[in-house]
PALOVEX-21600 format. One record per residue: x, y negated, z of N, C-alpha, C, O in turn. Coordinates in steps of 0.02 Angstrom, whole numbers, plus 50000, padded with zeros to 5 digits. Example, Ala and Ser with C-alpha at 12.3 -4.5 7.8 and 13.67 -1.06 7.14 Angstrom:
! residues 2
506605028450390506155022550390506605016550390507125016650423;506425011250354506845005350357506454999850394506704994350402;
This chain:
! residues 391
487364926549042487434926549110486864926549153486904928549211;486174923549117485594924149136485404931249145485144933449196;485534934649092485364942549085485704945849126485374950749145;486354945349156486764948349207486404946449277486384950449324;486184941449278485924939449349485214944149359485024947049409;484934943849300484254947649305484394955149321483984957949358;484884958549299485084964349326485254966949390485244972849408;485474959849434485734960849498485134961149545484734956449547;485064966449580484484966649632484604962349698484154959649731;485324962149711485604958849767486344957449762486704960349722;486524953649798487284951449807487444952249872487214948249913;487904957849893488114959349956488754956849979489204958149939;488934953650030489454951550055489704955050109489404954650163;490284958850104490504963550163491084958750202491624957250179;490854957150259491304953150297491774959150350491554962750395;492414958450327492894963250369493454960550398493894957950364;493494960950465493864956850506494634960450502495074958850542;494694964450460495534967250460495654969750389495414974950366;496024965750358496284965950293496774972250269497004973250212;496864975750324497304982150315496854988150285496244988350294;497214993150249496804997950231496625003050278497135005150306;496105005750297495865011850337495285013050318495075010550266;494925017050354494345019950352493775017050324493425018950278;493735011150365493085005950353493225002550280492775001450240;493805001350270494024998050201493775003050141493435001550092;494015008850159493965013350098493185014350087492915014750032;492845014850154492115015450138491785009550098491415010750051;491905003750116491744998150076491914999149990491524997949944;492485001149985492815001449914492435006949880492265005949822;492275012349908491975018149869491075015749862490775015749809;490835014149916490095012449911490045007449858489745008849807;490345001249865490184996349820490264997849741489914995349696;490805002449732490825005349654490205008149628489985007149571;489845013249693489255016949666488655011249660488255011049613;488665007049715488085001949712487994997949656487424996349639;488574995849620488664991849563488264994749513487944990549480;488165001549495487825005349454487045005449467486625007449427;486925002949530486175003149557485844995549557485274994249576;486364990749529486184983249524486324979349585486074973749594;486784982549631487014979249692487624976149691488114979649699;487694969549682488514966549671488804965149743488554961249783;489314968249752489794967449812490274962949819490604961849768;490424959949869491004955449869491264956349944490944959049988;491794954049950492234955350019492504949350040492814946049998;492424947050103492714941950139493224944450198492944947450243;493874943750204494274947050247494784941050265494774935550237;495244942950318495844938950332496414939350274496414943450228;496794935450283497454935150243497844939350275497834940350336;498294942650225498834947050262499054953150213499354952050160;498894958950233499244965150195498844965450123498234964350125;499084966450077498934966350011498654973449976498464973749918;498664978750020498564984149990497764985049978497604987549924;497294983250019496574982650016496434978049954496114979849904;496694972349964496604967649913496684970649835496304969749788;497184974049837497464976849763496894980749742496594979449690;496724985649785496264991949767495624987749742495384988849686;495354982949785494774979349764494934976349684494534977149638;495494973249678495504970549620495434975749559495084974549509;495784981449570495784985749522495104988849517494954991849465;494704988349564494004991049553493544985949523492964987449511;493774980349511493424974249488492994971849546492464969149531;493144972249607492654969649667493044963049690493634962849708;492514956949685492734950149704492834951149779492484954849813;493364947449802493504946649867493844940049880494154936549840;493734938949944494024930149965494394932850037494194936650081;494994929550029495454929650092495394923250134495664917950120;495044924150182494774917350215495244914450263495344917550316;495544909450254496134905650280495974906150366496374908250407;495304903650379495244903550454494954909650492494734909350550;494974915550450494804921750477495334925150517495794927650484;495344925750581495994927650615495824935150634495284936550660;496284939750620496154946250668496354946150735496894943650750;495964948750777496114949250845496754952850857496714958650839;497254951450878497944955350906497834958950960497524956351006;498064965850966498154970251026498674968051083499174971351098;498494962251112498984959351155498584955551220498024952951219;499034956051274498704952851342498814944951340498554941551384;499224941851285499404935551287498844931451272498554932351218;498634926651316498024922651320498114916851260497644913651236;498714916251244498744910651189498534913151126498164909551093;498714918751103498484922251039497744921951045497424920050996;497404923851110496664924351094496374918051085495864917451051;496684912651115496454905751121496454902251048496074897751029;496994905451009497044902650937496574905750899496384902750848;496324911950913495774915550862495094911550895494634911350854;494954908750955494394905950963494404899350935493904896950908;494924896450939495094888750902494834889350827494524884650800;494974895350796494894895850724494134898750713493904899350656;493774900450771493064903850753492554897950724492144900150684;492534893250734491994888150702492194887250630491784887750585;492844885950618493014884550553492934890850504492834890550444;493004896550544492894902450494492254903850486492124906750433;491704902350532491074902850524490874897450456490554899250407;491074892150464490954886650415491194888450340490934886350289;491644892050343492054894150273491504899850251491244900050196;491374904150302490924910050280490164907850248489884910350199;489934902650289489304899350269489324896750196488874897650155;489924893250183489904890050108489974896250061489614897050011;490504900950083490524905950034489894909350018489824911149959;489384910650063488744914150061488314909050021488044911849972;488174903250026487774898849990488134898149913487794898049862;488764897849914489024896149843488884903249799488774903349739;488914907749833488774914549787488064917949786487914923349760;487634912949824486994915849832486864922849854486484926749826;487264923949909487174930149937486604932249970486334928150008;486314938649961485604939849983485794943550060485444942150109;486324947950066486424951950117487144950650145487584950650103;487314949550206487984949950246487964956450274487484958150308;488454960150261488484967450282489274967850334489844968850313;489084966950387489784965750436489874971750477489384974350503;490524974150485490614979250538491304980050562491584974850580;491634985450565492274987550595492224986650666492244991750701;492164980250695492134979650765491564975550787491384971050749;491244976250843490674972250858490804965850886490374961550897;491434965250899491644958550942491644954050901491514948450925;491774954450824491804948250780491214945950767490834949850738;490974939650781490364936850782490344932050721489814929150707;490894931050686490874925350627490484928150572490124923850545;490444933450550489994935850502489224935450518488854933150474;488954937350574488264936850592488154930650605487584929150587;488464925850630488324918750643488344915450571487934911050559;488704917050530488694914950465488084917050433487724912650411;487924922750426487344924350399486744921550420486334919950376;486554920550494486014917150517486014910850507485464908050506;486664906750497486634899350487486444898450404486104893750384;486694902850364486464902150299485914905250260485814905150199;485484908750322484714911350294484884917950249484454919850210;485394920750254485554927850217485304932350267485194930450324;485184939750244484964943450283485594946850315486134945850289;485554950550365486164953250404486044960750421485584962350460;486434965150393486534971850415487144973150457487684973450427;487134973950520487654974950564487874981850573487524986150599;488484982850549488674990450544489184990850599489704987650600;488994995050642489364997050706489925002650693489725008450687;490475001550690490995007050666491515008450729491875013450730;491525003550779492075004950821492015006950893491495005550923;492465009750921492385011950987492935009051031493485008751004;492905006951092493485004551126493394997451156493824995051193;492834994251139492684988451172492444988051238491904990651249;492804984751289492654985051364491944984451374491594981051338;491694988651434491054989051453490794980551456490284978751427;491144976651487490864969651507490754966251446490324961751444;491084967651397491054963851327490494966151299490074962151277;490404973751297489814976851261489254973751289488844971151252;489174973651352488574970551382488374963851366487784962151358;488894959951361488744952551335488554952751266488134948651247;488794956651224488654957051151487864958751135487574956851084;487564962851188486934966651174486394960551155485964961651112;486424955851180485884950751160485944948751095485424946651070;486534948851055486624946250994486404951050939486174949450884;486504957850966486164963850918485454962550910485184962950854;485094960750970484454958850960484164952450920483624952350890;484644947250926484444941050902484684939250825484424934850792;485174942950805485544941450741485414946250679485314944150622;485424951450693485344955750629484594958450608484144959650648;484554959150542483884962050517483894969750524483374972950524;484564972750530484514979350538485234981350564485754979250540;485174985550617485804987350649485974995350633485554999650644;486574996850607486745002650582487365005650618487775001550637;487485012050631488095015450666488385019950609488075022650563;489165020150624489365025850578489375031850606489555036650572;489195032550670488995040050707488475037850762488355032150782;488205044050782487685042350834488115040650899487855037350944;488775042850906489225040950959489375033450963489395030751018;489445030550917489615024250909489025020150930489135015650970;488385021150907487855019350924487735018450996487595013151025;487815025051026487745025451101488165021051128487925016751166;488865021251114489345017651155489255010951147489475007451192;488935008151095488955000151079488224997851120488204992951157;487755001251109487005000251124486795003051187486374999951219;487025008551210486935012151276486225015751256486125018151201;485755015651309485015017951303484585013751282483985015251291;484755007351249484255001451236483755004651178483845009751145;483265000551176482785001251138483125000951055482945004751010;483524996651047483874994850981484235001450962484185003450904;484645005551015485025011851005484575016450955484765019050903;483875017050987483355021150957483135019650897482885024250864;483185013550870482945010850807483625010450754483555008850695;484145011850780484785011450750484785017650696484655023450711;484945015450631485115020950570485875022450571486305018550591;485965028450549486595031450550486775031050472486365032750429;487435028550459487725028750399488515032150411488975028950437;488545038650390489065041450399489645040350345489415038750289;490255040750348490745038050305490685043550249490615049550259;490735040350187490695045050126491325048750095491875046750113;491285053050057491855057750017491535057849950490975059649934;492115055149908492025057449834492245064949836492825066949839;491595069149833491875076449824492205079349756492495084749749;492095074549713492375076749645493175074849645493585078049612;493335068949690494075067149697494455071949748495015074349744;493975072549795494375076649851494055083649846493555084849881;494315088449805494155095449805494815099449807495375097249793;494675105849829495205110549820495625111349767495355112149712;496325111149770496735111249715497385115249743497715113049790;497525120849713498125124349729498735123549691499235126949701;498685118049637499295116449604499595109849636499545104249611;499885111349691500215106149726500945108049742501285105349785;501145113349697501845114949720502355109949717502845110349754;502255103949663502775099349668502735094449717503185090249719;502135094249770502095090249821502505093649884502855090449924;502405099849885502605103949922503405103449924503705102349976;503665104249872504485102849861504605096349883505075095149920;504155091049860504385083649879504445084549953504935081549976;504115087649994504125088050067504565091950089504515093050150;505065094850058505545098950069505315105850090505725109150123;504725108550078504465115950102504825121550054504935120549995;504975127250086505055132550059504465135450035503915132950049;504525141549992503905144549960503425147850019502805147750019;503785150450063503325153850126503175149550187502875151650237;503415143150179503315138250232502565135650246502165134850200;502475134750296501835132350320501855124650328502375122250350;501305120350312501285113850317500675111650359500125113750341;500715107950407500265106050468500255099250444500805096950429;499695095050436499735087950425499245082950457498655084550466;499445077850472498855072550495498905065950468499465064150449;498415062150464498345056250430498045050750461497485051150485;498445044250463498185038250508498695033850512499275035750517;498525027950510498965021550522499275023250588498945026250630;499915021350599500315022950654500035018150716500245012350719;499565020550765499545016150814499155022050877498895027350860;499175020350929498935023850983498455027550984498515033151009;497785025350954497205028250948497265034750912496845039150921;497735035450875497735042150827498135047150866498195052650840;498425046050929498655050750972499265054850944499315060950949;499715050950915500325053850887500755057350946501095062350940;500655053451004501025055651070500855062551090501195065651131;500305065151062500085071551073500155076051021500225082051033;500165073750964500305078150908500965080950907501035086950896;501505076550919502195079250925502425083550972502875087350954;502225083951030502325088651069501815095951047502015101751056;501285094451024500935100650997501385103350938501435109450929;501645099750904502135102350844502695106050879502855111350853;503035104150935503455107350959503235114150996503645118651001;502635114751021502285121351047502315126450988502575132050992;501985123350929501855127950876502455129450847502475135050821;503035125450841503625127450808503985132850846504265137150812;504025133150907504175139150954503915144850940504255149950942;503275144850924502865151650904502935153150836502995158950817;502935148250798502855149550722503425145150684503305139950655;504075148250690504565144950660504525141650586504675135650577;504335145350538504135143350472503575137750462503135138950420;503545132050495503125127650488503405120150483503955119050510;503115115750456503375109250450502685104350469502135107050471;502755098250480502315093750503502345087050458502865083850454;501875085550430501845080350389501295075050422500755076750446;501555068350418501245063050445501215058050398501735055550377;500495055550372500465050550331500095045450358499525046250382;500435039750356500075033050386500675028650387501275029650390;500215022250382500565016150375500905013250447500615013050500;501535011350435501885007950497501565000950497501524997150448;501344999950560500934992950566501444988150607501784989950655;501424981750579501904977250614501674975850676502094974150718;501064976250693500874975750768500994980450819500884979750880;501294986550783501424992450826502144994050841502334999350865;502494989250827503154992050829503464994950882503874999450871;503304992550952503494996651011503225003951002503625008551014;502665005250983502285012050985502675016650931502745022650942;502935013650873503335016350830504015019150845504245024550827;504295014350881504985016450930504905021450973505275026350975;504395020451011504255025051066504115033651035504275038751065;503805033150975503755039950935504475042350912504655048250918;504785038450890505445040450865505855043450924506185048550916;505835040050981506225043451043505895049551064506225054051091;505195050151054504845056051080505105061851031505355066851056;505055061150966505305065750913506015068350931506145074450932;506405064050945507245065950957507175069851029507435075451034;506835067151080506835071551139506705078251130507075082551153;506065079551091505835085251080506305089551029506245095651023;506735085950997507195089750959506745093550892506735099550878;506435088550863506035091250812506115088150744505775089450694;506725082950750506745078550684506685081650619506295079450577;507055086650607507035090950552506435093850530506415096650475;505915093550570505255097350565504695092750544504175094550517;504865086350560504335080950548504445076950487504965074050472;503895077150453504065073450387503605067050387502995067650382;503935060150395503575054250393503485051250324503985049050296;502915050950293502735050950228502635043250212502785040650159;502335039950270502075032850261501425032250226501035037050232;501245027450193500585025050155500765030650080501285031350048;500115033950072500165037450011499335035549974498795035550004;499455034149909498925032949877498595038349840498025038049815;499115044949837498865050649806498585056149860498825061849859;498065054549908497925057349965497555064349940497665069449973;497155064649887496935072249875497375076349861497245082149877;497955075149833498475080749818498945080549879499305085449887;498965076449915499405077349984498935081850030499145086550062;498345080050028497925084050069497905091150056497905094950105;497895093349999497865099649969498545103049981498585109149984;499085098849986499755101850000499785105150074500225109150091;499245102850114499345104250189498935111650189498495113050149;499125115150230498785122250251498255120850314497705123550320;498515116650353497995114250417497995106550424498505103050422;497385104150431497355096950456497235096550529496865100150562;497605091750549497555090950627497275082950641497525078350609;496895081850676496665075450705496845075350772496505079050808;497345071850803497475071750871497255065150911497515063950965;496765060850882496535055450904496185055950971495825060650989;496355049551013496015049351086495415044551073495035043851120;495285041351020494705036951013494545036750932494995035150893;493875038350908493695037750851492935036650843492565038850888;492665033450790492015032050776491755038250737491425042850761;491965037550669491795044250631492385044150574492275041650519;492895046650588493455046350557493465050150474493445056250464;493485045550429493435048250353493945052650333493875055650280;494455053450366494925056750342494775065350365494975070150333;494475065350411494265072550437493905074850375494155079350341;493335072050357492875073550294493315074450236493215079550203;493805070250215494215071250154494545078150158494625081750109;494725079950220495145085850230494665091950224494885097250202;494055091450242493575095650246493315097150171493125102750154;493335091750131493065091950062493645095150020493505097249964;494275095650042494855098750013494915106050033495395109550016;494285108750079494355114650091494935117150156495075122850176;495175111250176495695112450224495375114050298494955110250322;495595119350330495275119350404495605114550450496205113450448;495175111650493495265106350539495365107650612494985111550642;495815104850639495845105750718495815097950732496205093950704;495335096050776495175090250789494995088950858494675093250888;495175083350888495025082250953494205079850964493905076350924;493975082151019493215080851030493105072951060492975071851119;493155068651016493035062451030492535058350989492445059950930;492205053051015491765049250981491315053150926490995058050944;491295051350870490795054650824491055060850787490725063550743;491705063150807492015069750773491505075250778491315077950726;491255077250841490775082550838490175083050799489845088150791;490035076450772489535075050725489675077950650489245079650609;490485078050639490465079350564490985087550571491005090950520;491265089450618491465096250623491055101150666490845099350721;490945106650643490585110550682491045115650708491345119550671;491095115550770491635119450811491625127750793491095130950800;492135130350774492155137550762491895138950688491985144750667;491585134250644491295135650586491685131750531491895134450480;491765124650549492105121350494492765119650520493155116850482;492975121050585493535119350617493505120250693493035122550725;494085118050713494085119850796494125112350829494505108150806;493715111150883493705105950917494125107650977494105113350999;494555102551009494945102651066494955096451106494945090751082;494985097951169495005091051210495515085851193496045088151171;495495080151197495925075651182496465075251229496345077351285;497095072751216497695071051253497985078451284498345078751334;497785083651250497975090651281498445094451215498165098251176;499115093051208499545095551164499535103651149499695106451097;499315106251208499375113851210498795115851179498805120851143;498155112051190497515115051163497605113951086497355118151049;497925108651061498055107650990498495112050962498475113250902;498965114951007499455120050960499105125950965499135129450915;498715128551018498405134551025497935135150957498025139950919;497465130650944497145130650890497475131250826497285135350784;498005127150816498345128150753498685134350740498725136650683;498995137750804499295144450796498705149750780498805154450742;498175148850807497505153150799497355152950715497165158050686;497455147350682497255146350620497825150250567497675153750519;498505148650590499085150550551499135158450567499405161750523;498935161450614498865169350627498305172350591498335178250574;497695167650574497205171550558497005166650479496545162450475;497385168250433497345165350371496635166250330496405161850294;496375171950340495695173250306495265168250330495025163750296;495135169350409494645164850451494815157350435494315153850432;495325154650427495635148250417495265146650344494965141350337;495305150450302495125149350231494355148650229494075143750203;493975154550264493175153450267493035146750297492575143350273;493395144350350493165138150395493255133150330492745130250310;493785132150301493865127650246493335127050199493035121650194;493185132150164492555133350132491885131150154491475127850121;491835133550220491175130550244491225123050259490705119850260;491835119850272491915113850282491705109650225491335104650230;492005112150162491865108550094491145108450086490865103250071;490795114450097490085114650084489765109450126489345106050096;489875108050192489575104250233489595096850217489135092950226;490265095250188490265087450167489845087250103489475082350096;489855091750057489405091549997488645090650009488285087149973;488445093950061487715094350088487635088250115487095085850100;488035084150157487945078250206488255072250207488045067150235;488935073150167489215066450168489565064350104490015060250100;489295067750054489495065249980489295058449968488785056049992;489735054849929489785047849919488985046649884488655041849903;488765050049845488115048549807487655049149868487235044649867;487605053149920487145052449970487215046150015486715043650040;487775044050025487955037650063487765032050024487505027350053;487855031649956487665025649926486855025649916486585020149908;486515030749916485875030549918485455028749973484875026549971;485895030150035485625027750095485745020250109485315016850137;486355017550087486505010350082485965007550040485635002850062;485855009649989485285006949956484615006549978484265001749962;484375011750015483875012050064483875006350103483445002050094;484345005950148484365000250201484254993050178483864988950203;484704992350121484684985350085483934984150052483694978450051;483644988650031482954987950008482544986050069482164981250066;482604989550122482314988950175482304980450217481844977350244;482914979150208483004972150243482744966850190482514961450209;482774968250134482634962950077481764962150077481494958350038;
């Protein structure tokens, strides 16, 4: 036990206010595995709820705690729900402080959304160093302004998942100029081009010459599905031999949105052309089954799924929101389009369908860009640099 302790450079506690699996959770999972080899032991604290992320942490041998008093903020205008979250704030901070002290945590790494202050306060009260990782876009301006003093007072280092996220949360402050950027990582050995995916294409009901246009993301309004489906209708009218794949988890908090999308699909009369695949754990294979990847989001920090598609050499059509232009080079590794414009999405998809050679070249350039700038090894090294800096 003493020898094991000597080998550990630092113990990192990732405080994640959302237990559901998504881009930020995948980032923690991947980086924690790599940092373990470098002497950094990672743990995760998160709310109770969905078991998917917890199961993956367990498989990877990463210790996690589901904190009873840690409540995820619900997307509702009901004041009672938010009062309950406020009521649990202090008990949650107390629980996290105990967790930090009991495990002799050196660094608290907190992120996903800047409005969760439980992790930062717990780090300050327990004497641990704090790396505050900004990953979200969407906080109202009044609340962002109210949060700014905390960014100066609490963290030892502020990091952003993209330059756009930093600018959104910190504005033109001096802190924004000192912020480091940690883009989401991709394991390019796992996400790589693979043409042996006929089994998957058959599973999705595709005929030999059919094309598959896909998108990935949990079912919520931020992903812009209400614009993806009308775009699918436009594409189908001009290019009949095409199907559309949606990979994403149905969220219990977005039931009305889910029903609205089903109504939209029926109204567009594209029920036979849309494949709702739900959550998939075999994403490299599913990504490779696609001919074109589409991101129709209306809000994004730096979507990991775009980089995963590029790593698989898939040509990308993505909306020009948040940090997306920092990932995709328009006209070289993909095509950027304005958000909330189905016609623009459809036009870009049709261009790639009608120019297969150029689409293939875009995909290959996209993979090389991910290898050069967003590979998991690069991201793990940058995490290590930041952790050593604050220590």
